[in-house]
Structure formats: structure tokens, C-alpha cells
C-alpha positions as CSV (number, residue, x, y, z in Angstrom):
1,M,16.8,14.0,45.3
2,T,15.1,13.7,42.1
3,K,16.6,11.2,39.6
4,T,17.6,11.1,35.7
5,K,15.1,10.1,33.3
6,I,17.2,6.8,31.2
7,W,15.8,6.2,27.9
8,L,15.2,3.6,25.6
9,S,17.5,5.0,22.8
10,S,17.9,8.4,22.9
11,P,19.9,10.7,20.2
12,H,23.3,10.9,20.7
13,M,26.0,13.3,18.5
14,G,29.6,13.1,18.3
15,G,30.6,16.4,18.1
16,T,31.1,16.7,14.9
17,E,27.7,17.0,13.2
18,Q,27.2,21.7,14.1
19,H,30.3,21.6,11.7
20,Y,28.7,19.9,9.2
21,V,24.9,21.7,9.6
22,K,26.4,25.2,10.3
23,E,28.6,25.4,6.5
24,A,25.3,24.5,5.1
25,F,24.1,27.8,6.9
26,D,27.4,29.6,5.9
27,T,26.9,28.7,2.4
28,N,23.3,29.2,1.9
29,W,23.1,25.3,1.6
30,V,19.3,25.5,3.7
31,A,17.8,24.6,0.9
32,P,16.2,20.6,0.5
33,L,19.7,19.0,-1.4
34,G,23.2,20.0,-1.2
35,P,26.4,19.2,-0.5
36,N,25.8,17.1,2.2
37,V,23.1,15.2,0.6
38,D,26.2,14.1,-1.4
39,G,28.5,13.7,0.6
40,F,26.5,11.7,3.1
41,E,25.2,9.4,1.0
42,A,29.4,9.0,-0.5
43,S,29.9,8.4,3.5
44,I,27.1,5.6,3.7
45,S,28.0,3.8,0.4
46,D,32.1,3.9,1.7
47,Y,30.9,2.3,4.9
48,Y,29.9,-0.7,2.5
49,T,32.9,-0.4,0.5
50,N,30.6,1.2,-2.5
51,E,28.7,-2.4,-2.3
52,V,26.0,-0.4,-2.8
53,N,24.3,3.1,-4.2
54,T,23.1,4.9,-2.0
55,A,20.2,7.6,-1.9
56,A,19.6,9.8,1.3
57,L,15.6,10.1,1.8
58,S,12.8,11.7,4.4
59,S,12.7,8.5,6.6
60,G,12.9,5.2,6.6
61,T,8.9,4.6,5.5
62,A,9.6,6.3,2.6
63,A,13.0,3.8,1.4
64,I,10.1,1.4,1.4
65,H,7.5,3.1,-0.3
66,L,9.8,3.5,-3.2
67,A,11.6,0.4,-3.1
68,L,7.8,-2.2,-3.5
69,K,7.6,0.8,-6.4
70,L,10.0,0.0,-7.5
71,L,9.9,-3.5,-7.8
72,G,7.0,-3.3,-9.2
73,V,4.1,-4.0,-6.2
74,S,0.9,-2.2,-7.7
75,H,-2.9,-2.5,-6.6
76,D,-4.1,-6.0,-5.3
77,D,-0.8,-7.4,-5.4
78,D,0.2,-9.8,-2.5
79,V,3.8,-8.9,-0.7
80,I,4.4,-11.1,2.4
81,C,5.7,-9.4,5.4
82,Q,7.5,-10.3,8.0
83,S,4.6,-9.9,11.0
84,F,6.8,-8.6,13.7
85,T,8.0,-5.5,13.8
86,F,6.7,-2.0,13.5
87,S,3.9,-1.0,11.7
88,A,6.6,1.1,9.4
89,S,7.3,-2.1,8.0
90,A,4.3,-3.1,7.0
91,N,2.0,0.4,6.1
92,P,3.8,1.2,2.8
93,I,2.5,-1.3,1.1
94,T,-0.7,-0.4,2.0
95,Y,0.2,3.2,-0.1
96,L,0.6,1.5,-3.0
97,G,-3.2,-0.8,-2.3
98,A,-1.6,-4.1,-2.1
99,N,-2.2,-6.6,0.1
100,P,-0.1,-7.6,2.7
101,I,0.3,-10.8,4.0
102,F,1.6,-12.0,7.0
103,V,4.7,-14.6,7.2
104,D,4.7,-15.1,11.3
105,S,9.2,-16.0,13.1
106,E,11.3,-18.6,13.9
107,K,13.3,-18.4,17.0
108,D,17.3,-18.2,16.6
109,T,16.6,-14.6,15.6
110,W,12.6,-14.0,16.0
111,N,12.6,-12.7,12.6
112,I,11.0,-14.7,9.6
113,S,10.5,-17.8,9.6
114,P,12.2,-19.5,5.8
115,E,9.3,-21.7,6.1
116,L,6.3,-19.9,6.7
117,L,7.8,-17.9,4.3
118,E,7.4,-20.7,1.3
119,E,4.5,-22.2,3.0
120,A,2.9,-18.5,2.5
121,I,4.4,-18.3,-1.4
122,L,3.6,-21.3,-2.6
123,D,-0.5,-21.0,-1.4
124,G,-0.4,-17.5,-3.6
125,I,0.9,-20.3,-6.0
126,E,-1.2,-22.7,-6.2
127,N,-3.4,-19.9,-6.1
128,G,-3.2,-17.8,-8.9
129,K,-1.6,-14.8,-7.4
130,K,2.3,-15.1,-6.3
131,P,3.7,-12.9,-4.0
132,K,5.4,-9.6,-5.5
133,A,8.0,-8.9,-2.7
134,I,9.4,-9.9,0.5
135,V,9.9,-7.3,3.2
136,A,11.9,-9.1,5.8
137,V,13.4,-7.6,8.7
138,H,16.5,-7.4,11.1
139,L,14.5,-7.0,14.4
140,Y,16.7,-5.1,17.1
141,G,19.9,-5.5,14.6
142,M,19.9,-9.6,15.2
143,P,19.4,-9.8,11.6
144,Y,17.5,-12.4,9.4
145,K,18.6,-15.9,8.5
146,T,19.7,-14.4,5.5
147,Q,20.6,-17.4,2.5
148,E,17.3,-18.9,3.9
149,V,14.8,-16.1,2.3
150,A,17.8,-15.1,-0.5
151,E,17.4,-19.0,-1.6
152,I,14.0,-18.5,-1.4
153,S,13.8,-15.6,-3.2
154,A,15.5,-17.2,-5.7
155,K,13.7,-20.1,-6.4
156,Y,10.4,-18.2,-6.7
157,G,11.9,-15.1,-8.9
158,I,10.7,-12.8,-5.5
159,P,12.6,-9.5,-4.5
160,V,13.6,-9.1,-1.4
161,V,13.1,-5.7,0.1
162,E,15.8,-5.4,3.2
163,D,14.6,-3.1,6.2
164,S,17.5,-2.8,7.5
165,A,16.3,0.1,9.8
166,E,17.1,-1.3,13.3
167,A,20.1,-3.2,11.6
168,L,22.9,-0.4,10.8
169,G,26.2,-1.9,11.7
170,S,25.3,-5.5,12.2
171,S,26.2,-8.6,9.1
172,V,26.1,-11.8,8.6
173,N,29.7,-13.6,7.4
174,G,31.3,-10.1,7.5
175,Q,28.5,-9.3,4.9
176,K,27.1,-5.5,6.1
177,C,23.3,-5.5,6.3
178,G,22.3,-3.6,3.9
179,S,23.4,-5.6,1.2
180,F,21.6,-8.8,1.2
181,G,18.2,-7.8,-0.5
182,D,17.0,-6.6,-3.9
183,I,16.8,-3.3,-2.4
184,G,17.6,-2.3,1.6
185,I,16.6,0.1,3.4
186,L,18.0,2.6,6.4
187,S,16.7,4.2,9.2
188,F,17.4,6.9,10.7
189,N,15.2,8.1,13.4
190,G,16.1,9.6,16.6
191,N,15.7,7.0,18.2
192,K,18.4,4.8,15.5
193,I,21.7,4.3,16.1
194,I,22.5,7.2,14.2
195,T,20.2,9.4,13.9
196,T,19.7,12.2,11.4
197,S,17.0,13.9,13.8
198,G,14.3,12.0,10.6
199,G,15.7,10.5,8.1
200,G,16.4,7.5,6.2
201,A,18.2,5.6,2.7
202,L,17.2,3.5,-0.3
203,L,20.6,1.3,-0.6
204,T,20.7,-0.8,-4.4
205,K,23.8,-2.3,-6.2
206,D,22.0,-1.3,-10.0
207,I,23.2,2.4,-10.2
208,E,19.7,2.4,-12.1
209,I,17.2,1.6,-9.7
210,K,18.7,4.7,-6.8
211,K,18.9,7.0,-10.3
212,K,14.8,5.5,-10.6
213,A,14.8,6.5,-6.2
214,V,15.8,10.0,-6.8
215,F,13.8,10.8,-9.4
216,L,10.8,9.7,-7.6
217,A,11.7,10.8,-4.1
218,T,11.9,14.7,-6.0
219,Q,8.2,15.0,-7.1
220,A,9.3,12.8,-10.4
221,R,10.4,16.1,-12.8
222,D,11.0,14.9,-16.1
223,N,14.0,17.0,-18.3
224,A,12.6,19.9,-19.3
225,P,13.2,23.9,-18.7
226,H,9.7,23.9,-17.0
227,Y,8.2,22.3,-14.7
228,E,7.1,18.5,-17.0
229,H,6.0,15.3,-14.8
230,S,4.1,12.1,-16.7
231,S,4.1,10.0,-13.7
232,I,3.1,10.6,-9.9
233,G,6.4,11.3,-7.4
234,H,6.6,12.6,-4.2
235,N,8.8,14.7,-2.0
236,Y,11.0,12.0,-0.6
237,R,14.1,13.0,-0.6
238,M,16.2,14.4,2.7
239,S,17.4,18.4,3.3
240,N,20.8,19.3,3.4
241,I,20.9,20.7,7.4
242,L,19.3,16.4,7.8
243,A,22.1,15.5,6.0
244,G,24.8,17.3,7.9
245,I,24.1,15.9,11.0
246,G,24.3,12.1,9.2
247,R,27.4,13.6,7.8
248,G,28.5,13.7,11.5
249,Q,27.4,10.8,12.9
250,M,28.8,8.4,10.5
251,E,32.0,9.3,12.1
252,V,31.0,7.6,14.9
253,L,28.9,5.1,13.4
254,D,31.5,2.4,14.8
255,D,31.8,4.3,18.5
256,R,27.8,3.3,18.8
257,V,27.5,0.0,17.9
258,T,30.5,-1.1,20.1
259,A,28.9,0.8,22.8
260,R,25.3,-0.8,22.4
261,R,27.9,-4.3,22.1
262,A,28.4,-3.0,26.0
263,N,25.2,-2.4,26.6
264,Y,24.4,-6.2,26.5
265,Q,27.6,-7.4,27.9
266,Y,26.5,-5.3,30.7
267,Y,23.6,-6.8,31.3
268,K,24.3,-10.3,30.4
269,Q,26.8,-10.0,32.8
270,R,24.1,-8.9,35.6
271,L,21.2,-10.4,34.8
272,G,22.4,-13.6,32.5
273,H,22.7,-16.2,35.1
274,L,18.6,-16.8,36.3
275,E,16.7,-18.7,34.9
276,T,13.5,-15.9,34.7
277,I,15.9,-13.6,32.1
278,Q,16.4,-15.2,28.7
279,F,18.4,-13.1,26.5
280,L,18.7,-13.2,22.0
281,E,21.9,-14.9,21.6
282,E,23.8,-14.5,18.0
283,P,23.6,-17.9,15.7
284,N,27.2,-18.6,14.3
285,G,28.3,-15.6,12.0
286,F,25.6,-13.3,13.1
287,Y,26.9,-9.8,14.3
288,C,24.0,-7.9,16.0
289,N,24.5,-4.3,16.3
290,R,22.1,-4.1,19.2
291,W,20.4,-1.2,19.0
292,L,18.2,-2.5,22.0
293,T,19.3,-4.7,24.3
294,C,15.5,-7.9,24.9
295,I,14.9,-10.0,27.7
296,L,12.4,-12.5,27.9
297,T,10.7,-13.2,31.1
298,P,9.0,-16.1,32.3
299,S,5.6,-14.0,31.6
300,Y,3.6,-11.3,31.0
301,E,2.4,-10.4,34.2
302,V,6.4,-10.6,35.1
303,R,7.0,-8.6,32.2
304,E,5.1,-5.9,33.5
305,K,6.3,-6.4,37.0
306,I,9.4,-5.3,36.2
307,R,8.5,-2.6,33.3
308,L,6.1,-0.9,36.0
309,A,8.7,-0.9,38.2
310,L,11.2,0.6,36.4
311,Q,8.6,3.7,34.6
312,V,7.9,4.3,38.3
313,E,12.0,5.3,38.5
314,D,11.3,7.1,35.3
315,I,13.3,4.2,33.5
316,E,11.3,3.9,29.6
317,S,11.4,0.5,28.3
318,R,8.9,-1.0,26.1
319,P,7.1,-4.5,25.2
320,L,8.3,-6.2,23.0
321,W,6.6,-5.1,18.7
322,K,2.9,-6.4,18.6
323,P,2.7,-8.4,16.1
324,M,0.9,-7.1,12.7
325,H,-1.2,-9.5,12.3
326,E,-2.5,-9.3,15.8
327,Q,-3.2,-4.9,14.6
328,P,-6.8,-4.3,14.2
329,V,-6.0,-1.9,11.3
330,F,-4.8,-5.6,9.7
331,K,-6.7,-8.3,11.2
332,N,-8.6,-9.1,7.7
333,F,-5.6,-9.6,5.9
334,K,-4.4,-12.9,5.6
335,S,-1.2,-14.4,8.0
336,Y,1.0,-17.4,8.3
337,T,0.9,-18.4,12.6
338,N,3.5,-20.5,14.1
339,G,2.7,-18.6,17.8
340,T,6.7,-17.3,18.3
341,S,5.7,-13.8,18.0
342,S,2.9,-13.2,19.8
343,D,4.6,-15.4,22.8
344,L,7.6,-13.4,22.0
345,F,5.2,-9.8,22.3
346,K,3.7,-11.4,25.5
347,R,6.8,-12.1,27.7
348,G,10.1,-9.8,25.5
349,L,10.8,-6.3,27.3
350,C,13.5,-4.1,25.4
351,L,15.8,-2.6,28.2
352,P,17.6,1.1,27.6
353,S,19.9,0.7,25.3
354,G,21.2,4.1,24.0
355,S,25.3,4.8,23.1
356,N,25.4,7.4,26.0
357,L,24.3,5.3,28.9
358,L,26.6,5.7,31.7
359,E,27.5,2.6,33.8
360,E,25.4,4.1,36.7
361,D,22.8,4.0,34.7
362,L,23.2,0.5,33.7
363,Y,23.1,-0.3,37.4
364,R,19.9,1.3,38.7
365,I,18.3,-0.4,35.8
366,T,19.3,-4.0,36.6
367,S,19.3,-3.2,40.5
368,L,15.4,-2.7,39.9
369,I,15.1,-5.4,37.4
370,L,17.1,-8.0,40.1
371,N,14.9,-6.9,42.6
372,N,12.1,-7.2,41.1
373,L,12.2,-10.6,40.5
374,D,11.7,-12.1,44.2
């Protein structure tokens, strides 16, 4: 008997997405913009109790690119970037001809180390080149140390791009991730907690920044009866069709967070007693959406034994992110490291965490892990 494949984080539709998409077809709003884009942006802003203005874009990567551009990052500027992250956090820095400066993690949240962040800033200032921006990431849905990073940002006058691609639904002391930085970004890629198939959003408290983002994202067309351009623009707006999916997904966001947190609790209950398995706990006041449940094993060898055993049974898992300062493409850029992210990469594993997992799936996964720790 063939066993069903278990994905790491598969899309999970809520049921009303087709209504919004059908409405777009029925009204012939299949052009890039339309009522669904406006509605999707409004639903996101409403989720943040209208603390932010939202620009729906084609991807989270596009949102980071525009955020950096709007903050004035240009050729040969230095931008500090969390090293322990997906490459989409760092790639847009290079789109602008700027230099990523990578900063390692601290052990409480696995996110950017405030101590190393300040060290990197002070080094830049001493060398006559203060960093232009900071890209901090809420990895796997766990918020970074928002207060410490905000204090450093204010102390040195360096704006923060808050990469919340994995953290929609997470919060610190009741404040939602995506609303801490000067500009926040979200991702709605197919594996995220909610999806538009492909897409992202830029969040800002400043309505003028939103207007500029939308302008740049629609090819920077000036206000004229003909096509007039005085700035370089991009084709970064979300389509009306995909925004319709997003409107349906926003209606079930809280349910998706609840389901993923329940996955984490199941894994913790079944595996938490083991001395050989560690989980990332929430610091006081932190609320993690548990986009992915991650474990730390004693060694690279144990991690691989588990990963390969799951793979044989058609269960997808994945090592934690390989740090950017260890990636071949970024090896020549400056980094401030303490060994934390390198160790996490070697020993850590992301477990299947989709909100559509069944209890029998979770039992199958944990049983395999238990059987391979003998």
C-alpha cells in the first residue's frame, strides 16, 4: 500500500477563495489591478487594526527590494542583514548595488544578535561608512528581539526593514509582527501560513511611503495622458486574481495559526521528553505562529539520520537555513559571527508543519523519529 506523501508546508485553502476569484472572472477584472487588490490590502490593514498601510505586491522579495529603495539604499551602500535566513532577505540588497553585511544570531530566538548588530554598526561608523539600513528577520515565525533592535535603530538613526515573511500572526507583547520596523514585509508564497500562490506585501505606517511603493511597483508611470517616466520602476504589483485568493485566505488566518501551533504542541508532547531533541521556546511576551516546527538534534549525523529516514517514507523535512555568510555567492562580504547559526544549520531540522496535517500524519512522523533515535 502506497503511503500518502507528507509535505513540509503545503497550501491550505479555506473555501471562499474561489468566490473572490470567480467574481474577478465574472466582472472581467483579470487585469493586474482591481477590487480584489483593494480588498486584500484593506483586510491586511484591518488585521493590524489599521496601524499600517498595505501595498500588495508580486512577492516578499519585491517588497524588500522596494523597502530598501524607499529608504534610500543605493550603489555601494552597506546594509546589515541577518545571516540566518533565506536568501530572499539578502538578494535585494545586491539588486541595488549595495553590500550586505551579515550578522549572526542569538540563541533565544535564533534571530539577529543585538550585540553583534551594534558591533557591526560601530565598525561601519569608525570606518566612515554608517550602514544605510538593517534587515531583521522573524525566522520560522519566531519574533526577533524587537525592543533591542528598535533601540539600536533609534540610537544610530538606521531604519529597519522588518522581514515578516514567515511571521504573519506572530506578535510581541500583543503587537503584531510586521508593524515594528520602519517598513515591514510579508510573503504569501505557496508554503507560507496563508498563500496567494505567489505574492507579498509592504507594510508602513506612513501613507506617503505606501503611495511611493505603489508608484514604483507599477513601472513608475508619471501622471500624464501618455506614458511618461521620470523614475525607474518595476512590475511588482499583485494581480487581481491572486489577491482574490488572498482575501479568502485572510478569513482563515487565525485558524491557520491555531493549527500550526497545535502541530508544535503535538511534536513537543511526543518528543519533548527526549534529551536528544530540543525545541525553540517562546521568550516571555513572545507569540510565535509556529509556521514551521523546528528541532535541534545532538549532531549533524543524527539530524541526517532522521531526515533520510523521513525521506524514505515520503515525508518532507528540511535542514534549517544555511547562513548567508556561508553561502558561496556571499562569501566575499563582511560578516559578524559567533557560531550560532552555523551550529543551528548543522543540527537543526524543520518538520512537516502544514495546517492541513492530520493527527495520523503527526503520529507517523513522530514514530519514525522515535524509531531512529535508538
